[in-house]
N, C-alpha and C positions, 0 to 999 in steps of 0.2 A: 629439481626436487631430490633431496637426499633420501636414500632408502635406508630404513632401519629394519630391524627384525620384525617380521609380521606378527601382529597380535590379533585377537579375535575380531576387534572392530575393523581393523584394516582388511582382514580376510573377508569379512562380510561386505565391505565396500567394494573391494576388488572383484569378488565373485559377482556381485550385482551388476557392476559396470560392464564386466565382460559379457554377461548374459544379455544385457539390454542393448549394448552397442555391437555385439558380435566381434569385438576386437580383444586381443590379449592385452593384459595390463602389465606395464613395465614397472610402475611405481605408484604408490598412493601415500599422500601426506595429509594429515589433519590440519585444517585451518579454522579454528574456532568450532562452529557447529557444522561445518561442511568438510568435504574431502576434495583435494586436488588430485586428479588421477591422470597419469600419462599413459596413453594407449600405444599399442604396437605400431600404429601408423604415424606416430609422432605427435598427434593432437593431445592437448591437455583439456580435460573436461572437469566440471564441478559436479560432485555427487552429494545430494542432500537426502537425508532419511526423514520420514514422517509418517503420519497416519494416512490411510488411503485417501480420505477426503482432502487432506492437506496437499498431497501430491497431485491429485486430480485438479484441485482448484488452482494451484500455482501454475501447473502446465497449461491449463486452459487460459488463464490470465495472461501468461507470457505470449501465447499465440494471438489472443484477441487484441492486445494493446499494440502489437506491431502493425502500424498503418503507414502507408506512404506519406512521407513528410513528417512523421511523428518521431518521438524519441527512440533511440536504439534500445533494445532489450536483448538479453542473451537468447540465442536459439535453443529450443528444446531438442536434445539429442535422443530422448527416449525416456520412458518411465514404466514402472510396474506398480504394484499395489503398495510398495514400501519405499522405493527410491525414485528420485527425480534426477536426471542427468542433463546438464545444460552446458552450453558453450562457456569456456573460460575467457574472461575479458581482462587482460593485463592492466594493472593500475598505472595511472599517469597523473597529469595535473591539468586543471581547468583554469582558464582565465575568465575575465569578466565577459568577454564576447561569447564564450561558451555558455554562460548562464543566460545571456540574452537569447542565444539560439535555442536553448532549452525552453525558454518561455514560449517562443513561437511554435516549437514542436509540441509542447503540451497543449497549446490551443488547438492544433491540428488533431491531436489524439482525442481531446475532449469532444470536438465537433464531429468526430466520426460517429458519435451517438451510441445509444443503447436502446433495446426494445422497450424497456420500462424502467422506472426507478426501482432499484433493487434487483433487477434481472442479473443472473450470473452470465459469465461468458458462455458461448456455445460449447457444449460438451462439459461444462463446469457443473459441479454439484450445487444443489440449493444450500446444503449445509457446508459452509466454507469457514474461513478463518481470517482473523486479523492478528498477526503475530501468533501468540499462544492462546488467544481467546476465540471461542467459536463465534461465527458470524453467519446468521441466516440471511440468505438472499431471497427475500419475499417480495413479489412484485407489488408496486403501488402505482396508482393513476396520477396522483398529485404529490409533489415533493413535500409540502409542509406536513401533511398528516403522516406520510410514510416515514419521513425523517424523525418526527417526534416519537412515533410508535416503535420503529425497528432499529433506530440508531441512537436514540437518547434514553427514552423511558426503560427500554429493555436493560441497558447497561446500568442505569440508575438503580433499578431493583436489585441487580446483582451486587452493586457497590454498597447499597444500604445493608443487604444481607451479610456482607463481609465486614461491615462496620467502618468502611472507609469514607462514607459520606454521612454526615450527621443530619439530624432532623431539620435544622435550619437550612442546610445546604440542599437537602432533598426538596424542601418547600420552594426554594429559589428556582431550582431546575424545573419543577412542575409548573410554576407560574410562567416561566419562559415558554414551555410547551403550550400552555393555555393561550398564549398570545402569538403562537407561531404564524398564524395567517397574516397578521399585520407586520410581523418582523421579517418574514421570508423574502420580501422584495418581489419584483416582477416575476411572473411565471417564465420558466425556461424549459426546453425539451430535455430529456434525460441525456446526460453526458457520459462518455466512456471514461470512467475513473480508474486510476491506479489503486486508490483506496487506502493505501498505507504510506503516503508520500511524505515521510519525514526525511530529514537530511541524510540519515544513515542509509537510506535506500536509493540515494543518488550517488552513483559511482563514477569517479573521474577515470576515464579510460586512457590508455596510452595513446589513443588517437586524438586526444584533446577534447573529446565530446563527453557529455553527461549521459551516462547509461542508467536506466531504471532497473532496480532489482526488487525481488520479493513482493510482488503485488498482492493486494487483496481486492482484485478487480470486480467491479459491479457497475450498474447504472446508477448515477447519482447526480448531484449538483456540482458543477465545475468549481464553484467557489470553495468546496470542501477540500479538494486537493491543495489549493493554494493556501488556505487557512492552516492546513497541517504543516506545510513548509514554513510558514511564519511562526508557528507554535514552537518548533524544535530547532530554530536557529540556522536556517539555510544561509550560507554566505552569499553575498551579492544578490539578495532577494530583490532589491530595487531594480537591478538590471534585468532579472528574470521577469519581473512584473512589467517592465517597459516593453520587453519583447512580446510578452503575452498580450497586453492590451493593444499593442500596435496591430497584432494579427487578429484579435478577437476582443473588442472592447467589452468590459464588464458593465453590468447594469448600474446606474447611479445608486450611490449609497452602499457600495460593496464593502468599503472600509468599515462602516458601522456594523456590518453583518459578520465580520471575522469572528468575534467571540461566539456567535451562534453556531457557526460551523466548527469551531474548536471544541464544542461540548462533547461531540462524539469521541474523538481521540482521547480527550481528557478523562472521560468516564471509563473508557476501555483501560486506560493506564491505572485509574483508581481500582478497577477490578483486579488487574494483574499485579500491580506493584504497591498499592496502598500509598503510604507516605503522604506527601502533600498534594497528590493529584486530586483527591476529593475536594480539598479546599480550593484548589485552582479551578475545578469544574464549577463550584458554587460561585466563585468570583466571575467566571465567564458568563454564567447565567445572568447574574446581576448586571454585568456590563452590556449584555445583549438587549436588556430591557430599558436601558437609559435612552 
């Protein structure tokens, strides 16, 4: 890391990291929305700033999702009410075998389970986040009603208020929720979800493995994580799914349920970014009902 003259933001990051880790800071370098910080003992860590509930939710999620045989996630080095400090994972490349391995590891993570649908990780706040959007972790007994109320209709109302889903699109989404019981497939126990598993949150490590970053962890349906990977263009998805289904077969009809599970992330994106995401959410709702 090349060291430049310290500015106010660098000073804030360095001070926070030194306080949280108990180590002097040799250098700090911005990388997009985070900081890479070299400590006095030679380690490099990642420092991310956020609201208290964001910091707590991500720290709790990173702890909770680390299960034996599951995907690797950065270790939490510490946090306070404003900063989260995690292990730095150098970048590398992944081959197709790494994607297949990730599929098996995701199956292991999902099958580690959760207390209920909507339950936060232990020590995690009920009011959490998915990206920059607030996300309430409210417990539900059965997935269909919980998903419709807390992961679809909630964000639909926000998107309609922002004008990013029109009347016809909103009607299509509500009709899908009205039919959620028949569309949901066989009942499954709550899975331990990453919750924001798009391709940008799968990091190719220098060790050749796929690392998971930036979770919005909660108890949910395992098909939701997989549907989000499909939505945002994960490379070698076929190999990942082969590894996953070899370790934990999906219930019959899961391919037809992909649009149903994509409604949640599409509506979140409609709330955050507008554009064509509202149109895509309406199209997913119609596809789910076919």
